[in-house]
BAFINU-945743 format. One record per residue (C-alpha): residue in one letter; x, y, z. Coordinates in steps of 0.1 Angstrom, whole numbers. Layout:
! BAFINU-945743
  residuo      X      Y      Z
        A      X      Y      Z
...
//
This chain:
! BAFINU-945743
  residuo      X      Y      Z
        M    871    831     59
        L    864    819     29
        G    831    798     39
        Q    850    765     25
        T    856    747     60
        E    839    749     96
        I    870    733    110
        G    911    732    102
        L    943    728    112
        A    978    754    107
        V   1006    741    115
        G   1041    755    114
        V   1073    729    118
        E   1107    737    109
        S   1136    721    124
        M   1169    737    110
        T   1197    719    130
        N   1184    691    109
        A   1186    703     75
        P   1207    679     53
        Y   1237    682     33
        L   1233    677     -5
        L   1258    664    -30
        P   1249    681    -62
        K   1251    657    -89
        A   1258    622    -71
        R   1228    609    -85
        M   1247    600   -115
        G   1284    594   -102
        Y   1311    621   -100
        R   1337    621   -126
        M   1371    634   -128
        G   1373    663   -104
        Q   1358    682    -77
        G   1327    681    -62
        N   1307    705    -37
        I   1291    696     -3
        E   1259    720     -4
        D   1238    733     32
        S   1198    731     25
        M   1193    754     48
        I   1213    775     30
        H   1201    761     -3
        D   1171    756      2
        G   1160    784     27
        L   1188    817     31
        F   1202    822     -1
        D   1178    840    -24
        E   1190    835    -60
        L   1170    868    -73
        V   1191    886    -58
        P   1217    870    -57
        G   1231    867    -24
        H   1223    857     18
        M   1197    873     34
        A   1218    890     59
        M   1224    905     30
        T   1194    921     23
        A   1195    929     58
        E   1229    951     51
        N   1208    966     23
        V   1183    983     43
        A   1205    994     70
        V   1219   1014     36
        K   1187   1024     24
        Y   1179   1039     52
        G   1209   1052     73
        I   1206   1020     99
        T   1235   1018    125
        R   1254    994    143
        Q   1243   1012    173
        E   1207   1008    159
        C   1204    975    159
        D   1228    963    190
        E   1204    985    208
        L   1172    965    192
        A   1191    937    202
        L   1192    944    234
        I   1158    950    241
        S   1146    916    224
        H   1172    896    247
        T   1163    914    277
        R   1123    914    271
        C   1123    876    267
        T   1148    871    297
        T   1124    889    316
        A   1094    869    301
        T   1111    835    305
        K   1122    843    341
        E   1081    855    346
        G   1068    824    334
        I   1050    847    309
        F   1054    820    276
        K   1043    790    302
        R   1010    793    285
        E   1016    789    245
        I   1049    761    250
        V   1042    728    253
        P   1062    709    267
        V   1087    681    245
        E   1095    649    262
        L   1133    644    256
        K   1141    606    261
        T   1178    596    271
        R   1191    562    283
        K   1190    577    319
        G   1152    587    320
        S   1132    616    305
        T   1133    651    307
        F   1108    681    294
        F   1121    705    273
        E   1101    737    284
        A   1119    771    273
        D   1137    783    247
        E   1170    786    251
        N   1185    808    221
        F   1179    844    243
        I   1213    858    257
        P   1203    867    292
        D   1232    885    302
        A   1233    906    272
        S   1247    941    269
        L   1258    963    245
        E   1292    965    255
        S   1290    928    250
        M   1275    925    213
        G   1298    959    202
        K   1327    935    209
        L   1314    914    179
        K   1321    916    140
        P   1299    919    115
        A   1293    886    101
        F   1292    893     64
        K   1299    926     54
        K   1329    943     60
        D   1318    976     80
        G   1284    961     84
        V   1258    957    106
        V   1244    924    110
        T   1260    904    136
        A   1253    869    156
        A   1238    891    183
        N   1212    908    160
        A   1199    891    140
        S   1180    854    142
        S   1195    825    141
        I   1190    788    134
        N   1167    774    154
        D   1141    748    155
        G   1102    751    164
        A   1067    742    157
        S   1028    758    159
        A    994    754    153
        V    964    762    161
        V    927    749    149
        I    907    771    127
        M    863    772    133
        S    833    788    120
        L    817    805    147
        D    786    786    143
        K    804    755    142
        A    824    768    179
        K    791    770    191
        E    774    739    178
        M    802    724    199
        G    805    747    232
        I    835    761    223
        K    848    791    232
        P    868    811    204
        L    898    827    217
        M    903    852    182
        K    886    862    152
        L    904    864    120
        V    894    903    110
        G    918    902     78
        I    949    890     59
        C    968    897     33
        N   1001    892     11
        A   1021    918     -9
        G   1052    923    -19
        I   1087    944    -24
        E   1117    936    -39
        P   1143    906    -33
        E   1174    927    -28
        V   1150    944      4
        M   1128    917     13
        G   1128    924     49
        L   1107    960     44
        G   1077    934     31
        P   1060    939     66
        A   1055    978     56
        V   1042    972     21
        A   1017    945     37
        I   1008    961     66
        P    988    990     53
        K    975    966     28
        C    959    949     47
        L    941    974     71
        K    931    995     41
        Q    910    962     31
        A    898    955     66
        G    889    990     68
        L    911   1001     99
        K    936   1024    109
        F    971   1017    125
        E    957   1035    155
        D    928   1011    157
        I    957    983    162
        D    962    979    204
        Y    995    958    199
        W   1014    942    174
        E   1037    912    163
        V   1061    917    137
        N   1092    892    137
        E   1128    899    139
        A   1143    884    116
        F   1175    908    116
        A   1174    941    131
        S   1183    965    110
        Q   1151    948     88
        W   1128    954    121
        L   1140    989    124
        G   1134    995     83
        V   1099    983     82
        G   1096   1010    111
        R   1112   1035     90
        M   1092   1025     60
        L   1055   1025     82
        K   1065   1061     95
        E   1069   1076     56
        Q   1035   1060     57
        G   1019   1078     86
        M   1024   1050    108
        S   1048   1041    142
        L   1054   1008    151
        T   1083   1010    179
        P   1087    991    208
        D   1058   1006    229
        N   1036    990    208
        C   1057    960    195
        N   1069    919    204
        F   1065    931    240
        N   1082    896    247
        G   1112    899    219
        S   1106    885    188
        G   1131    864    163
        I   1161    879    175
        A   1160    868    210
        L   1131    836    204
        G   1147    824    174
        H   1132    823    132
        P   1124    789    127
        V   1112    797     97
        G   1088    772     87
        S   1070    784    125
        T   1074    820    134
        G   1039    827    110
        L   1022    810    136
        R   1045    813    164
        I   1042    851    159
        V   1003    846    155
        V   1000    824    193
        S   1019    846    209
        L   1000    882    198
        Y    967    863    213
        Y    983    858    244
        E    999    889    248
        L    964    904    241
        E    945    886    270
        R    976    892    295
        Q    974    928    283
        G    934    930    287
        K    934    946    249
        S    910    934    221
        T    928    938    188
        G    962    930    171
        G    983    928    142
        A   1009    900    134
        S   1032    904    102
        L   1065    890     86
        C   1091    890     56
        V   1098    864     36
        G   1127    853     14
        T   1127    869    -24
        G   1103    899    -17
        P   1070    884     -4
        S   1053    894     33
        M   1022    879     46
        A   1002    906     72
        S    967    897     94
        L    944    913    115
        W    926    897    147
        T    903    908    178
        R    891    895    211
        D    862    912    201
        I    834    880    191
//
C-alpha cells in the first residue's frame, strides 16, 4: 500500500497455553520474606496498568456504560457458539484451516478443527454460570473469549508483481487505519477505528457487504454496536461474524487480527459478495480496522 515492497509475508502467532510463569526479582536472589510467582499471560497481555485492571473489567465497564445486560451477553454468546458449531459441521472452515500434525509414540494424528466452541450451548446452561470477574457482573466463561493457541499467515503482493508471477490475488486492501480510545473501555475501539477507516477510504458503512469484528467479550462487541449506532451505523449479527468469532473460536491475541481477515475473505467468497471490513480492539485502547474488496 505504501509502495515499499513487492512481496511480503504477514504472520500472527500465539500460544497462550505455553505462556510461562515468572519469578520477579529472582535473578539477584531472594532474601528473607515471601516471593511471588506471576502469570506472564496476565502480566504481559491481559492486565492493563493504565486502568489498572484485567481486560475483563474493561468489558464490565462497557456493560455499565451502555446498560448491557447479562441476558444480552448470553444471547450473543449462544449465536457465536451455534454459528461456529454449524460452520464446523458443514466444513466451512476447512478451506482456511491448515491441519497440524501431532506426533506421539503411538503415531501421528492431525489436528484440523477448532475445539473451543460449545456444541450444546444453551441459554439455560450459560445462565447457571457465575460472573467471573465482578459480583453481579455480566462476563462469564461462556460469553467471553478463552485461553487459546493459533497462528495465521498471508502473502501480500503488489498487483504488478502478482501479474508478473501469474498469481491471481484473493483480495485488495482498500484502507487500513488505527485509532485509540480510553483504556477503561478499550473494547469500544472498533467503533472509533471503523468510522475513521471508512472516511479515509471515501466509503459509507452501507458500502460494506460483510464484517468480521472480533468478540473479545460479548459486552464489548455489543458495546461496539451501540457506539456505532450512535454514529448512524448498524453492526449486528445480521452483517457480522456469520461463523462465530472470539467467543466461540477463541482469541489467541497475537493471531486474531490476521485470522479475522482470512475468515473475512472466505466468507465473502462463500456469499459471492465483494467488499468487507475487519476490526478488533487491543488492550490499553488502540484499535485496528481494515477494508477489503474482491473486485480487483
